[in-house]
N, C-alpha and C positions, 0 to 999 in steps of 0.2 A: 504493500500500500504506500502510495506516495504521500508523504507528510508535508510536502512543500505547499506553500500558499501562493496561489496565482491570483493576480488582480484582473477582474473582468475587463475586456477591451473597452467597454463603455466607461467604466470608472477611470481607467488610465487616460482615456481621451479627455474626460471631464477635468481630471487633475491637470492635464497638460494645458487645456484652455484657461483654467483658473490661474495657473502659474504665469502664463503669458499675459493675461490681463493684470495680474498683480505687479509683474515686473515693469510693464510699460506704463501702467497707471502711476507707479512710483516715480518714474522719470518725468511724467507730465507734472505731477505734484511738486517735484524738485524744481523744475523750471519756474512754475508759478510762484513758489516760495521765494526763490532768488529775486524775482521781479519785485515782489512786495517788499523784500528786505532792502533792496536798493532805494526805493522811494521812501520807505519808513525812516531809514537812517539819514537820507538826504533832506527830507522835508518835514519829518516829524510825524506825529500821530495821525491816523486816518480820521478818527473821531475827534471832534473839537470840544467834546464834553470836558468840563473842568472839575466837576464835583467829586470829592472823596477819592482823589487819584492816588495818594501815596501808598496805601495798603494794597490796593488793587494792582497798581503797576509793579511794585516791588515783588508781590506774590507771583505775578506772571513772569518777571525776569528770573526769579529764583527757580520757578517751576521748570523753565527751559534748561537752566544750568544743571539742575539735579537730574532731570530725565535724560539729558544728553550724556552726563557722566556715568549714570548707572548702567546705561545700555552698553557702555564701553568696557565695563569691568569684566575680566575674564570669567569670573564665577557666574555672572549674569548670563553671559553668552553660553557657557556650558549648561546652565540650567534650562534656558529657553530653547536651546536646540534639541531638547527632548521632543518638542512639538513643532518647532520651526525648522524646516530643512536648512542645512548649511548654505545652500545656494541662495536662500532668500533672507538670511539673517541681516546682511548689510542693507538690503532693501527695507526690511522692517525697521532697522535703526534709522534709516533716512526718513521713513514715514513718520516715526515718532518725533524726530527732530522737526520735520516740516509742520506737523500738526501743532506742536508746542509753540513754534514761531508764529504760525498763522493766528493762533489763539492770542498771542501777545500783540500782534499787529492790530487785530480787530477789537481787542478788549482794552487796549491802552487808552488812557485819558491824559490829556495834556495839562500842564500847569501854566498859569498866567505870569508867573514870576520868571523874568529873564535875567540870567547871570551875566551874560555878555552878548553883544550884538555887533558883529564885524560888518564893515562896509568898505566900499572902494577897493583899492588894491589888496588890502588884507583879506577881504572876502574872497577875492579871486585866487589868492595864494592857497587859502584853506580849501577851496573847491578843487584846485589842481591836486593838492595832497590827497583829498578824498578819492578822486578818480584814480590817482596813482596807486592808492592802497587796494582798490579793486583789481587793478592790473597785477599788482604784486600777489594778491590772494589767489587769482586763477593761475598765475605762473607757479606759485608754490604748490598748489593742489595738483597741477600737471606733473610736477617733479615727483610727488609722493604717490600719485595714482588717483586721479579724480574718480575713475570708475570704481575704485574700492570705497571711496567716500560716499558715493550716492547709490551703490549697489549694482551699477551697470555691469561691471566686469564679471562677477560670479554669475549674474543672471544671463549674460551673453554666452558663457561657456555652458550653462545649463541648457540654453536653447539649442546649442550644437551637440548636446550629449557628450561633452568633453569635460575632463577634469581641469580646473584652473591651474595654471603653472605656479610653482612655488615662488613666492616673492623673495628676491634677493636683497640684502641690505647693502646698497651702494650709494652713499651720499653724493649728490650731484648739485651743481649750481649753488644756490643760496644755502643749501644744507651743509656745504663745506665751511660756511662762515658762522652760522648759528644753527641751533638744533630745532628752533620753533618758528620758522618764517611764516607759517600759516597763522599762528596765533598773533604774531607781531603785526601782520597785515590787518587782522581783524581789530586789533587795538586801535590802529589808525582810523578804521571806519567809524568807531564810536567816539573817538576824540576829535577828529577833524570835522567840526560843524561850525558854521558861521554864527548860528543862533543857539546858544546853550541855555535852554530853559531848565527849570528845577527838575522836571520829570526826566529830561534827557540826562541831567547830571546824576540822578539816581540810577538810571540804566547804566550809565558809564561807570559809576562806582561799583555796582554789583558785577557787571560783566568783566571789568578790569580785574577784580579779585578772583572771579571764576577763571579767567584766562591764565593768570599766574598759577593758581592752584591746579588747574587742568594741565598746565605744562609739567608741573611736578608729577601728577598722576600718569601722564603719558610717558615720562621717562621711566617710571617704575614699571609700567605696562610693557614697554619695549625691552627693558631689562629681562622681564619674565619670558617674553616670546623669542627674543634674539639671543640673549645671554651675553657672553664675553665680548663679541664684536661690538655690541652697543655700549658696553661699559668702557671699552677702549675709546670709542667715539666720544663719550662724555668727558674723557680725560683730555681730549685734544680740541674740542669745540664747545664754546659756551652756549648756554640756552638763549641768551639775548645779548645784544651789543652792550658793552660797558658794564655788564654784570660780572663782578669779580669775587663776590662772596655769596654764600648761601647755596641752596640746592640747585639753583639754576645757573650757577657759575660752572667753570670747568671743574670736574671732579679731581681731587688729588690722586696722584698715582699711588698704587699699592706699593708698600715698601718691599724692596727686593731682599730676600733672605741672604744673609752673608754666607759665602762659600769658604771663608777662611776658617780653618779649625781653631777653636779657642782652647787655650790651655786651662785645664781644670785645676783648681786648688785642692789641697789635701782635704779640706773640709767638704768640698763638693763631690769627692770621689768616695763612694760607699765602700770600695774595697780597701782604700787607704785608711778610711775612718775606722773600719772594723779591725785593722791590723794592730 
């Protein structure tokens, strides 16, 4: 008697169609979210409501940071892939990120308090820096693999019934200078604004703290997955420019054990001490 379990053709076809819809739907959601992210960071809140903004806005900003971080934890991935196929975990991560961001965009309320308002040449310089950070963000994502960030690469190989190639750790471009160019680019997006309202300042403060803490977590995560090559990379490349102390600076080199034999004293030699 054959104890193997076969999936009926209709069920397999249905799963295939559902997977295709899930994968392509995620990509559409990703593009829509990036579009709204651009205009939200450039021009501020979609809603012009001003009432009771601080708790609401801070809660939305923290919700995004927490959900984004939790999905990246190796234990979370191991637990959720009991039900989510490996090929669709990155797509699921992208969907969770996009939904939390869209909730932030449409739920955000603005403050009438303006901390600074740039105009003239200063405003133009800030705008150029903002657009430059977008270019730097996509450049950095391209170096590290945008298809892995938004789930496209594993989904693409699933479509072709192929196993994704093993990712090799080879720092290129900006990654030879700093460890976290993606996070640095995103810092610029939240800081370079010609109009800094109090609600935008709250978002900037929360996301700045999250970005630095997220950088620390990413280093720990890559140490877990890559091992010694990444630890050696941390010893030669800082996390951010001009950071010379703390966990985001270059890591100190491990002490090299001495190969010179040391002469033992009579007290340290148990044979001599017993004689």
